[in-house]
C-alpha positions, 0 to 999 in steps of 0.5 A: 477486466478493469485496468489495474495499477500498482501503487509503486512506492518501492524504488521510487523516483523522488518527486515534488511531493514524495513523503515516507514515514516510520513509526515513532519508538516506542510503538505498539503491535498486536499479538494476533495474526490472521489465519488461513482457514484452509492451512491454518497458516498466518496471513499478513503481519501483525498490526500497528496499534494505537497510539499511532506516532510517526515521524515524516520524511519528505524529498520534495517541496510539498507534503503528500496526500499519501505517505508510505512506510514499513508494512502495509499501512498507508497515511492519507491526508485529511483532504484525502480522506474527505474526498475518498468518504464522499466518492463511493469507492471501496477498499480502505479501512481504519482512518486512525488519527496520527500524531506527527512527532518529528519532520525531516526534509531531505529535499527543498526546505519549504516551510509548510506545516504537514497536513493532519494525516490518518492511517488506512490499511488497503483490504484483502480482496478475494481476487488472486494473483495469476502466478504463471501469467505474471511471470512470478519466480521464487528464490527456492522452493517451496512455492506458496503453501496453499492454493487458498491464501497463496502465502509462503515461499520467498519471492525472487520477482515477477515480470508483470501483474496479472489477476485471476479475477477482477477485484471488487475493491478499487484498492486492495491486496490480493491473495498471493501478493502483498503489494497495493493494487488499485483500479482505473476509478482510483487512478481517476479520483487521484487525477480529478482531485489533484492528489499528491504522492500517489505514483501508479504503474500500469500492471503490464509494466509493473515488473519488479526484482528483488 
């Protein structure tokens, strides 16, 4: 199986290009949820709909090529987008233009203007998390309501990330696990192009407790 990494933006160590965002008020959300074909329950969260307006927050001396915020949406720079579309890699959708309405600089007071960003969403893979091998624990029963979508239950944390099968996507979320995962090809893409603010943790080291 390909090496898998967690795109780790929770509890981050602040670096020279750490960049976050929040949706600028007011913003629109969709009214329809995806539903599991087996149990009928909701899968994922409501979508964030255009116009996409954001406030950026930086912590270092550069803007990142990725910026992270609430929900599963990610901002990527135009440079990232252009490289991605030429790469042949799979797993991102959307590429919707974003308007930056405010920048808050928490770290060094650098003068660069932010790059143009677009919003992308990692695709949902048919691959699934192996709960037992990952050492997954729940705060209280019940654990996931359905063997197909693997949704439900309140997670306490996990010891590592182990998948039941290999995702075909290079970046994605998987059934039973809403965090963003990437593979070794995505890691190489980031390194070879010098992309900033793409923190990756090997799956076997990616323990997390809430």
